[in-house]
N, C-alpha and C positions, 0 to 999 in steps of 0.2 A: 431633409433629414434633420430629426431634432435631436435634442440633447438627450432625450431618453432611449436613443437607438444607438447602435453602433455604426462605426464607418464601415463601408463596404470593403475598402481596401485600405487595412491598415499600414502604415509605413513600417519600414525596417526598424526604424528607432521605437515606434510604439510596440512591434512585436517584441523587441528585446526587453522594453520595460515591463510588458505583460509577463513574459516567459520569467524573467527574473524575479519579479516580486512573488508570482504563484510559486514558483520553485523553492523560494526562500520560506515561504509558508509550509511547503511540504517538508523541507528540511527540518523545520520545527517539529512538525507532527510525527516524524520518526524518532526524534529525539524523545519525545514525551512517551511515545510507544514502549521504549527500551529504557526509560530513566529508572523503573524500579528494581528489575532483576541485578543490576551490578551493587546495588545497595543493601541486598538482602542481609548480608552479615551486619552490617550496622542497625538495620531495623530489628533483626532477632534480638540483638542485645538490649536495644532501647526499650523495646515492648515486649520483651520475652515471649514470644511466639514461634510457633514451628514454621517450616517451610510450606506445610499443607494451608495455614492459614494465610501466608503470603500469596500463595498460589490462589488462593480463593479471592484475593483482592483484584488480582489479574484476570481471573475468570470473570468477576462482576464488570470489570472494564470492558471486556470483550463482549459479554451479553449485552450490555447497555447499548454499545457501538452497534452491534448487529440489529437491535430491535428498532434503533432510532435513527439509523442512518438513511433509512429510505424516506422517512417523513422529513429529514433535513434536505433531501433531495428535491421534494415537493416544494419546501420553503424556498430553496434556491430558484427554482423555476418561476415562483409565483411573486417574488420580491427582487432582492439583487443578490447576485452571488458575492460580490465584494463585501456588501454588509453582514451576510452569514460567514464569510471568511474571518473578518475582523472580529466578529461575535465570538467565533470558535476559539480564536488566539486568545483573546482577553478571557473568556471563560476557562480555558485550560491553565492560563497563567494564575488566575485567581486561586483555582483549585490547588495548584502546586504551592503557592504562597500560604494558603489555608491549610493544606498538609504539613508545612514546615512549623506551623504553631500549635499543632495538635498535642496534647499530653496523653491520650489514650489511642489504642489500636482501633477501636470502632470508628471513632471520629476521623482517624487517619484513612480508614477504608471509605468512609464516605466521600472524604475529599477526593480519593482516588477513583470513586465511581463517578463523581462529578467530572473529572478529567475524560473519563469514557463517554460521556454524553459530549464534552467539547470535541472530542475526536470525530463524532459524526459530521463535522462541517467541512472537513478538508477535501476529500474526495468528491464529494457532489459539486462544491464550489471551483475547486481546481479546475476539474475536468469540463465544467460548464465555460469557465473563462477561457481555458485554452482552445476549446472547441469553437468559440465564437468570437474570441478577439484576437486570434492570431490568422494571420492569413494563409489560406489554403496550403501553398507550396511548402509552407514552414510548419505546419501542424504537426507532422510526425517527429521533427526535429525537436519541437515544444515539448512532445510528450517524452521524448528519450532525455532531454535535460531535467525534465520535472521528475522523471523516474530516478535518474541519477542523483539529485539533489537528496531524495528520500533514502537511497542506498548509502550516500555519504553520511547522512545523519545516523543510520544504522551503524555504520562502520566506526564512528568516532565516540559515540555515547559510552560504551563500557569503560574506555580508558580515561575519558574526560570526567565522567562522574566519580570514578574511584578516585583520581587526582584531587578533585575538589573535595570529596568527602575526607580525604585524608588530612586536608589543611583546615577546611571548615566545618567538617562533620556532615552527615546525611541533610540536615536541615539547611546548612549554607549550600548544598549542591541543588536542593530544590530550589531555594531562593533564586541562584544563579540561573537555572530552568525557566522561572517565572519571569526573571528580568528579561530574557531573550524573547519570550513569547510577547511581552508588554512591547518590547522595541520593535518588533515585526510588524505587531498590529499599528503601531505609530506609523511606520514607515508605509504601510499600505493605506492607511487612512489619509495621510499627509500628500503621498506622492502618486497613490494609485488612480489618477484622473482617468487614465486610459481604462480602468477597470469599472468605471461608474455606470449607473444606469443598467436598463435592461437590454436583452438582444431583440432584434426587430421582430421574431417571430412570438415573443411574449407580448409584445406591446400590441400586435396585430391581433392575437387571441383575446384581447380583453383591454379595457382602458388604461392608459399608461399610469402607472403609480398606483393602481388598485390592484388588489388580490383576489380574482374569483374564487369561488369554492370549487374545491375538488370535484370532478365528476367521474362517473364510471368510465369514461373513455380513458382518463387519467391513469386509472388503475390498470385497464386493459391492456394497455401498451406494455406493462411490465410482465405480463402473463402470455405475452407471444413467445413461440416456441425458440427464435433467435436469441431473446432476452434472456429466457430461462437457460438456455444453453450456455450462455456467457455467464449467468451466476455458477452453473455447475463448474466452468472452466476456471472461475476465480477460486472456487473451493478447492479444487485440486491443485491449483498453483500454491495455494496456502500450504497443502500437505507437503509439496516438495520443498518448500521454505521451512517448515517446521522440522522436517526429516533431517534435511542437511544443518540448518544453523543450530539446532537445538540437541540433536544426538549423534552427529557425525563422530564427535570424539570420541563418546562413551561407547558408541557401537564399534568402532574400530578397535578401540584397546580391548573390549570383551569378546569380539569376534576373533581377532588374529594377535592379540597381545601387542598391538602398535604402540610404541612409547607414545606418551600423551604430548610430548613436544611434536613428534610426527604426525599425530592426528591433528592436533592444533593448527599445524602448518598445512596440512590437507585442506582443512576448513577455510583457512586464510585466501589459499591459492583460488578456491571456488568462488569466495567473495570478491576478490579483487578482479578475477576474471569476468565475473557477472557485472561489476561496476563500468569496467571498459568496455564491455560488449553493448551494455545499454546505449553508449554514445555511437558505436559502431551499427547498431540496430537503428538508431534515428537515422544515420546517414543512409542505410539501406533502404530503409522503408520510405524514405523521400524520393526514391529512384525507382520504385516500382509500384504497380497497383495491386499485386498479387501477394497482400499481405497474409493470406491464408498458406502460400507456399512457404514463406519464411517460417510462420509459426509451426506448420507441420514439420518441416524439415528440422527445426530447432529443437522441436519437443522430441523428435524420434531420436536425434543425436545426443542430446542431454540426458535423456533416459537410458539409451543403449550403454553409454558411457560409464554409468553408475553401476551397471550391473557386474562387470569384472571386480569392482570393489567389493561387491557382497559376496562373489563366488569364489574367488581366489586371493590368497596372500600374496599381493602384488610386489611387496618391497617398496621402499620410498620413492625410487624415480617413477616407476610405473603408477603408482598410488597417485603422486602429484600430477602426472600427466592426465591421468583419467579425470580427475577432480578439475583439472584445468578446463579439460574439452567440455566437461558437464557444465561447469560454471559459465564459460563463454556462450554456449548456445541458450542456457536458460536465460543468460541477460540478453542476448541478441533477439529474442521474441518479444520482448516487453513492449516497444513501442508498436510493433505490429499487433500486439493484442489489443492495444487501445485504439488503434485506427481501425480494427474490426468491429469493437463495440460501436465507434463513433459512426461507423457505415450503417448500422441497424438501427440507428437512434432517430426518431422523427424530430424536425426542427422545433425548438422550444422545449424540448423534453430531456436535454443533456444531464440536468441536474438529478432528476429522479432516476433515470436510467442508470447513470454511473453510480449514483449513491446506491441502487438497488444491486447492481452487478457486484460491486465492490465489497457488498456486505459478505460475500463468499470469503473474503480474508478472515473476517470475524468468525464465520460460522466454521471454516477450517481451522482457526486458532482455537475454537472451543473443542473440536472433535480430536484432531492430529494428536496433539500433545499427550493426553491421558492414553490413547490408542498405541502410540510407539512406546509410551511409559510402560504399559501392560506387556508389550513384547519384550522389553529390556528386563523387566521383572521376571519373566517366565523363561529366561534363558534363550531368547530368540534375537540377537542383535543384527544378525545377516538379514532377517526379516525386515527390519527397519529399513535397511538400505534397498532391500528389493520393492518393498512396497512404495517407497520414494520415487524409484526409477518407474514404477508400473503407473503412479499418478500422471506422471509426464506422457506416457503412452496412452492412457486412457482418455487422456485431454484431447488427443488428436481427432477422435470422431467428433467432438463438441465443435471443433473449429470447421470440419469439413462440412458437417450439417448446416451449420449457421451460413456459411458462405454460399451453399447450394440454395437453401430457401431465400436467402437475399436475391440470389440471381433470378429465381423463379418469380419472386415478387416484382424485381424490375422488369422482367419480360411481360408480365401480365398487366403492368401499368401502361 
């Protein structure tokens, strides 16, 4: 075993270090994804722009992330996931620092676009590292902690950004975000020895330290049915996330006259139960090989629990109960989701496969908000909740077919 390959059986301490550093980077990535919306009022006043123009900056972020994330995955597979991850953190921090220094909205939008490019590093690098540097029995728990760190970043960002902006202005809030990114990048560079080098499958495929040119076979693996189905799965998951996080409050108020405080509490219940369930899902997925059963059952229960919210004026107690059930099972499936992707990924291809399928988050982030917004504008708030539930139910066949094709391929091997 050389220094350019990883150990066959990482120790518990090495696993903990890997999971901690990678999850910390994921925490930062979710802060960066959500850093702009809480500061909309400050930026509108600063640059005299509309919400549409601010939305365009968010759309540009997602478009660049969607287009460039798969190439970032190839870069991870052919160089070093640790290097790409540190590079993404540094580039993201630089872009926020640059945005804080801009005097015009177009320059600000350019800097935010660079943040979208930096965002492409996280999923390919994170999942490549967790899939290859963590021992098999702890992989599902590593995924659950990684997801939980992202959920935590999402949960704290609005309040933290508003507090920072109230004391230091939006520019100060961006500087604080940049400082966090630089700090985590330094931590991974200095203490991330367990993340260094390339995995054994990469070294075997080519000369260690060299990056062979991409081949047709490299791209063909992304066009296989299981990988494409996982891409669709992630698009649908993004639809669930967009429908609940962005439109639950306004949809409930418009559909049933739910007071905004109750609607906001319902969303909080969903998000809190999701975060708790991610950790439970990691424990569950480490004790079963039937990740498809967990995913199918979780999607069904999450989707069906949302339907009464759309169809009946439940009142606060039943509303909170349905949102809690839906949120819990939405969170529960997340580690099993990642294990299913891992199972259909060839050795040495974790970066590009995870980079490709998680592009679904960006695609869904481009499609879902305007679609749901159209429904709201045309007096169909209940349709927003129904379609969100349908996204969960439609995702079930993608899991069933993916696992069935995987078993068929294993039987033929």
